[in-house]
N, C-alpha and C positions, 0 to 999 in steps of 0.2 A: 361855220368857225370847223376846222379839221383838229381833232385832237389830239396830242401829243404821244405818242407810243413804248418812243425812247425809253422813258423813266418812268421806272413802274416801284425802281427801288423806295424803302421808306425816307422819308428825308433826316427821320434819325441814327441811321443805318443798321437798325436792326433785321434780320432776317424776314424772309416772306414766312408768315405764318405755314402755308403748306410745303414750302421746303422740309421747315423741324418733322414735319407729319412722317416724309417719308422717309426718314433717318430711321427714324422708330419703326416705322413696315418694316424696315429692311431688319434690325436687329431682333426684334421678336421673330422675322423668318427664321432668320440663322439661327437662334435657341432652340426655337419648335423643331431643326432640322437634327441640331445636335441631341435632344431631349430623344426623336424621335428613332435616331441612329443606335442610341444608349441605350434606349428598350428594344429593338428588333437585332443586336450586335448578337445573339448566341442562333438564331435565325441565319441572318446574312453569313457569318462566316465560315458554315463549311459550304456555302456556296461559290463566296469568292478565294477557297481554297482549291476545289474543283478548278474552279476557270485558271484559277494557275499555273495546277497540274500539267491540264491539257496545252498549258502555250508554252512550253519550253521548248525549246530545241536545245535536240540530240546534237553534241558534239559531232562534228564529221570526219569518221576515220579516214587516215589518207590512204590505207591497205585499198580499202572498198572505192575506193574515187576513183583507183588503178585500171585505166583503161585492159580487159581484157585482150586474150590474142584473139586471136580469130581463130574461128574451130578451124577453118576449112586451110589456110594456111600451116597449123599445126596440130594433126591430129590427136588425139587422146592417146598415149601411151596405156599399155593390152599388159597384165601381168599373165607369165603363159600357166596354163593348168599342167599340176605334173598328175602324173599315170601312174595313179597309186600301182604298187609292187604287186603280180600277186601271188598268191600263198605256196609255198612250196610243200609239198604230201612227198610220204617216203612212198616208193616203189622200187619192185623187183628189176634188176638189168637187167634185160634176153641176152638168156645164156651164148645165142646163134653170133650174141656181137663179143666174145670175151673169148681170147686164143688161151690157150694155158702151155708152159710146158715147164721141165724139174730138172735137177741135179742132176737123178740117175733115176730107173726104173727098173725092177725087179723079172730080173729073167729067169722064168724052170718052165718043169714038162708044161704047164698049161697055158704059160704063154707059147710056148713054143705048138701047141697042139693046134690053136685056138687064136694065135693068130700076134704079131710084137707085140697087136697096142692094147694087149689086156688086158695090163696095169699102166696102161701111158696114162698120162695129168691129165687127158680130155676125159677119161671113167668120170672124175671129178666135178664137173658136168654138162653129163647129159643124163639128170632128172632121173635116176637107176640107182637106188640106193641098193638093189644086185649086183654090183660092180663094184671096183675101186679104183685106186691109183698106189701102187704098194712103190716105195724103195728100191732101188737097188746098192745100195751102201753095205758094207761089214760088217758091220755096228745093228744099233734098235732105231736107226733112225734118226739120234741126233744131232744135229750140226747141217741135215741134210733140209733141200727148198721148194717150194714150186709157186709156178708164179704167173699172173694171171694180168693180162693186154684186152684195156675194153679199146670198143670201135672208136672211139672219140672220150674226150674229156667231161667227167662226173663226178657230183658230190658225191662223194664213196661216205655212207654213215654207219654201215655195223653191214656185219654178215652172219649168214644161217648155215651153220654148216652141221653134218653129222661124222664124227670125230673117229669113227673106226668103222672097223670093215661089217657094214651091216646087212650082208646077206642072209644070215641067220645068227640066233648067238652064240655057238660052241663059233664058230668063225670069226666073231665078233670079240670075244676073250680070250681066243691061241693066237691073235697077234697083236701087236702095239696098237694102243689109240693113242691122239691126241692129248698133253698135257697140258703142258704154259709152250706159249707160241708167238711171238713177235711179228706185225702186220707191219711193212714198209710201205713207203708210199709213191719210193721215186724220187724224195727229194729234200732228201737227211732226218723227217719226220718218221715218228714211229710210235706203235700202239703194242702193250705188252699187254696180254690177258692167259686168263687160265683156265681152262674147260673142264667140264661134270664130263666122270665116264659115264656116261648114258650112250643109246645105240639109237634113243631118240633125236629132234632134231634141238642145238640148242641156239639161240642168238646172241651175235656178242657187236655189242655197241661202242661205236668206239667216241664215245663223249663231244660226237661234235661233227660236223662233217667234214671231208678235207676233198678239196679238186685233188684229181687226178686221172692219168687212163693207166696207172697197172697198181696192183700190190702182192708184192711178194713176202706169203706164207713160212716163216721161220724156226725149224721145228724148233724146242730152246729143252724141250722132256717131253717122258712117252707116260702112260700108263703101262707096266710091261704086259709082253703074252704070256697065257698059259702055257704055248708048246712054241710058238713061232720068235724070231728075235727081230720080225719085221715090220716093220710098220706100217699102215692100210689109213685109207680114210676112201668113204663111199664118195660124198656129195658135199659141193659149198655152194652159193647161192646169195648175191649182192644185192645191196639195198641203198637205195642211192634218193638222194634229192631232187625230185623235177618240178615244174610249174605242171 
């Protein structure tokens, strides 16, 4: 006789004792798990936060995702390097590159005996203090001028000058000497200076460099000579700025 296995339910409709036991086990397990989580949460929380931090996905920057131009098609631009300017220094301009001319020059027994250029303007750039240019006007030299032309455009910053006839102390005092002068640079600019009454070299600074190819010295005032009314001076040198 074959047993009927299709109907195991309790005839009275009660649930099977086995199913009740399973539900109790599940509830017990859930409660135990919750207790364990509550007990170990201080330990588990830093680990969870760390995992979440590593899982954050950074937003995409559209500017970074744009395709870069091909370096072969568009070569990188380069900024030209500026060459630093060379410093300029004060230098004596070669007198061989200077020509001198004047409004007048003295003609006397000395010039008649020793040559017409004995008191010529060129004597002021011959590097010899024993020679001099002497003006040939009727007065003491005020209003006379002497001009110097350079072989090129230079940045003229100063001059050095012996303001009288330095051949000897006696000759220096006997003739008129430069006192107040004006330097014209050929373009409307000018500088006035007062000189010291000395037989030695003195430097006249212009307070800046003047770009010019000539300079004219105008005599505005003189130190009077003990014996003669003639104005004479021996030497001048030019200081320019050059690289």
